[in-house]
Steps between C-alpha positions, in 0.01 A plus 500: 500500500525351850473847658189578295339171606594569863348847476182361343474237770530767771231712334288188455553391860393840631190505282420141602542602863231763449281243327565263790386763749188552291437124506533506881269800524230369268497151652329432828723674753433233763694249287854444626753655265694171497223346290535773239881498489528198266229643278690826457839332453350284224349808339834684506678196354243473219538867410880472505487192277277688260771768481766234450659545840527199729540569869742297708388353831709760686310785338162340574582477871 
């Protein structure tokens, strides 16, 4: 079960990474990325919680 969750989290992280890039691309490109980082991390955490997977602080960083 742990391995399946780990696999799902990797798949989810990669798809969220693509979504994150899309967020960067669609937002005003003159904005510093640092401002968007928290937004994307919160989004990833929300999606993971919805799937029942809670990220540890190590994984977020």
